[in-house]
N, C-alpha and C positions, 0 to 999 in steps of 0.2 A: 951530659950523658945521662940517659935514663936506663937503669938496670931493672929487668924483670925479675921479681922474686919467685916467679913460677918457672920460667925457663932458663933464668940466669943470663939471658942474652942482653946485650947493651945496645941502646939506640941513640942516635944523634937526633935531637929534636928538630933540627932543620931538614932532616930527611924523612920525617914521619908526620902523620896526621894522628892526633890523639882524640878519640871521641868517647865521652862519658855518657852521652845520651843513648840508652839501649835501643830505642826505637830507630834512631838515626843510624846506629851501627848495624841494625838488622836490615834496613833499607839499603845501606851500602853493600852489605853481603849479598842481598838479592840482585842488586844491580851489577855489581863487580864480579861476584863469585867468591867462594871461600879461599881461593888461592891468593887473594889480595890481603887476607887477614894475617898479619905478621905475628901478633901476640895479643895476650890479654894481660894487663899489668895491674897490680895493686900497689900504687906508689904515691906517696904524699908529694913527691916532686912534680907530678903531673896534676893531680887533684886530690885533696885530702879525703881519706876514707871513701874511696870510690873505685869501682872497677872501670878500667879504661881500655878500650879497644884500640889497637895500634895497626894503622894501615900505612903503606908507603906513600910518600909525597910524590905524585906523578900526574900526568895529564888525565888519567882515568879517574883518580880521586878528586882532582880539580873539577872535572865535569860532574861527578857525583855531588859535590858541594854546591855547584851552580844549580843543579836540579832540585836539591834539598831546599836551597834558599827560595826557589820559585814554587815550592810545594808541589813539585811534579814527581818526587821520588817517593 
């Protein structure tokens, strides 16, 4: 479980996508819309000394990852 120090919400890693690349997070937001952003965490359990954007693990974020990997996002 990953706990957000900002919102105090708890996330199951298997149900979320954690992105520390700010450009990638920006492109996800542009593609998916802000309603897909669950949280922003500052947590060493995810990545040390880094702000991490939390998105739900779902078909839409899977498609965003495919487009990102193909340099189409």
